[in-house]
Backbone bond lengths (Angstrom), bond angles and torsions (degrees), N, CA, C in turn:
res aa  C-N    CA-C-N  psi(-1)  N-CA   C-N-CA  omega(-1)  CA-C   N-CA-C  phi
1 X - - - 1.458 - - 1.616 111.63 -
2 X 1.303 117.25 140.52 1.431 123.00 -174.97 1.399 113.69 -78.81
3 X 1.351 124.43 -14.56 1.522 121.26 170.97 1.501 104.72 89.52
4 X 1.327 126.40 0.48 1.365 123.07 -179.70 1.550 111.08 -96.27
5 X 1.355 119.67 140.12 1.476 122.04 177.64 1.496 111.58 -95.26
6 X 1.399 117.06 163.06 1.388 110.49 174.79 1.559 122.05 -56.57
7 X 1.402 110.59 -26.50 1.355 116.38 179.41 1.598 112.14 -69.92
8 X 1.351 115.19 -35.84 1.490 121.28 172.68 1.526 107.37 -60.18
9 X 1.221 118.57 -50.74 1.512 124.15 170.54 1.458 114.68 -42.95
10 X 1.333 110.53 -57.26 1.645 117.28 179.80 1.466 108.00 -58.18
11 X 1.288 125.02 -52.29 1.386 126.05 176.50 1.460 119.85 -53.14
12 X 1.317 115.04 -43.73 1.328 119.53 178.98 1.531 115.35 -71.66
13 X 1.421 113.51 -35.95 1.379 115.76 173.42 1.572 114.63 -68.79
14 X 1.369 116.73 -30.81 1.398 115.59 179.85 1.563 108.04 -74.03
15 X 1.396 115.62 -35.57 1.506 115.89 176.00 1.607 110.86 -60.58
16 X 1.341 109.08 -40.33 1.589 107.49 -178.25 1.512 111.13 -69.64
17 X 1.455 116.66 -33.39 1.463 116.37 -177.19 1.667 108.67 -65.96
18 X 1.362 111.49 -38.06 1.413 117.89 178.15 1.493 109.24 -64.78
19 X 1.275 124.72 -40.91 1.355 127.15 179.22 1.601 110.28 -67.39
20 X 1.347 117.56 -31.74 1.494 120.82 172.54 1.443 109.43 -62.92
21 X 1.435 121.18 -45.01 1.388 119.91 175.21 1.433 118.00 -55.80
22 X 1.278 112.96 -41.93 1.601 120.56 179.09 1.530 106.71 -61.52
23 X 1.486 114.80 -42.48 1.455 115.37 -177.60 1.560 106.71 -64.48
24 X 1.383 121.27 -41.96 1.400 120.17 -179.02 1.461 112.39 -63.27
25 X 1.321 117.17 -33.37 1.496 115.03 -178.57 1.591 109.70 -74.29
26 X 1.361 116.97 -21.24 1.376 119.83 170.37 1.514 116.44 -82.32
27 X 1.320 110.81 -5.12 1.545 116.33 -177.54 1.458 120.69 84.64
28 X 1.367 111.98 11.15 1.427 120.18 177.31 1.573 113.61 -94.18
29 X 1.296 119.47 76.49 1.378 133.91 -174.48 1.659 107.35 -58.58
30 X 1.353 115.25 -43.95 1.413 116.65 -177.70 1.490 112.38 -69.49
31 X 1.208 124.26 -32.29 1.438 131.26 177.82 1.549 108.30 -68.69
32 X 1.441 113.53 -44.21 1.397 121.11 -173.07 1.678 106.98 -66.66
33 X 1.322 105.74 -40.54 1.580 109.25 -179.51 1.525 111.52 -61.57
34 X 1.380 111.05 -43.96 1.566 114.45 -176.10 1.457 112.50 -67.89
35 X 1.324 113.51 -37.02 1.571 118.89 173.26 1.477 113.85 -60.78
36 X 1.366 112.16 -42.65 1.591 116.10 -175.60 1.522 105.97 -74.16
37 X 1.298 120.46 -36.22 1.482 119.52 175.97 1.589 111.88 -58.25
38 X 1.401 113.36 -43.36 1.379 116.66 -179.47 1.603 113.21 -61.98
39 X 1.345 105.10 -43.95 1.563 117.42 -177.00 1.504 108.62 -61.06
40 X 1.307 116.97 -43.74 1.456 118.67 -175.58 1.569 112.56 -73.01
41 X 1.429 116.38 -28.49 1.333 122.03 174.27 1.609 111.89 -64.99
42 X 1.255 116.28 -41.23 1.365 128.45 176.28 1.507 115.11 -60.85
43 X 1.350 114.76 -57.65 1.474 123.35 -171.08 1.502 106.90 -168.09
44 X 1.487 117.89 86.64 1.374 117.09 177.48 1.455 116.41 -56.55
45 X 1.350 119.93 -30.31 1.389 116.05 -179.01 1.587 115.17 -66.69
46 X 1.348 115.53 -26.31 1.499 113.56 171.22 1.515 116.64 -62.14
47 X 1.355 113.21 -35.72 1.507 114.35 178.22 1.547 109.79 -74.80
48 X 1.260 114.80 -38.95 1.542 117.25 179.21 1.515 107.03 -61.82
49 X 1.339 122.73 -40.63 1.482 120.33 -178.43 1.489 110.51 -68.36
50 X 1.328 114.86 -37.24 1.574 116.71 -177.91 1.531 107.05 -64.15
51 X 1.305 111.55 -44.74 1.652 113.06 179.89 1.616 107.88 -59.16
52 X 1.342 112.56 -42.55 1.488 110.30 -176.24 1.448 111.22 -66.20
53 X 1.302 117.90 -38.23 1.485 120.72 -176.88 1.536 110.68 -67.01
54 X 1.395 114.24 -32.95 1.462 114.28 179.18 1.525 109.80 -78.85
55 X 1.324 119.64 -27.78 1.432 121.87 170.76 1.519 112.05 -62.17
56 X 1.241 117.96 -42.74 1.389 124.90 -176.23 1.598 110.14 -69.49
57 X 1.301 113.90 -35.25 1.534 122.27 -177.42 1.583 103.28 -72.13
58 X 1.421 117.12 -43.64 1.433 115.84 179.46 1.499 111.06 -67.30
59 X 1.294 121.59 -33.79 1.429 122.59 174.22 1.501 120.17 -57.44
60 X 1.396 106.73 -43.13 1.579 115.24 -179.08 1.586 104.71 -77.58
61 X 1.256 120.48 -14.94 1.571 121.62 -179.90 1.482 106.67 -146.75
62 X 1.275 113.77 85.78 1.555 121.24 -178.88 1.561 110.68 -49.84
63 X 1.315 117.94 -35.97 1.484 115.99 -178.77 1.500 113.05 -76.90
64 X 1.348 120.99 -1.74 1.469 123.67 178.33 1.417 110.74 -68.72
65 X 1.338 116.16 -37.02 1.553 119.24 -179.75 1.528 108.75 -64.36
66 X 1.401 119.71 -39.26 1.414 123.35 -179.42 1.500 108.06 -64.33
67 X 1.332 119.60 -46.62 1.405 126.18 -178.27 1.468 113.05 -62.28
68 X 1.396 115.07 -35.65 1.469 122.29 179.72 1.559 114.35 -77.18
69 X 1.349 111.49 -0.13 1.620 116.20 -172.45 1.521 114.80 88.40
70 X 1.312 116.18 5.93 1.437 117.58 178.54 1.438 116.66 -85.66
C-alpha cells in the first residue's frame, strides 16, 4: 500500500491543477496539459471543483476573467 489517502490524492490533484493554471497564465500550454492530465488521474473531482470555483468567482466579478487572461 502506498500510504496515501483519498484526501492526499485530492489535495495533490488540486495543487497540480493550480500549477496548470499558472502554466497557462505563462503561456506554457504543454506544461498545463501535462499537469492537468496528472491531476485528473489522481482525483478528477479536485479538478472539477477548482473549475467550478473559478466559474463562480468569474460570475461574481465579470472582470476577473479578463484579469485572469480569459
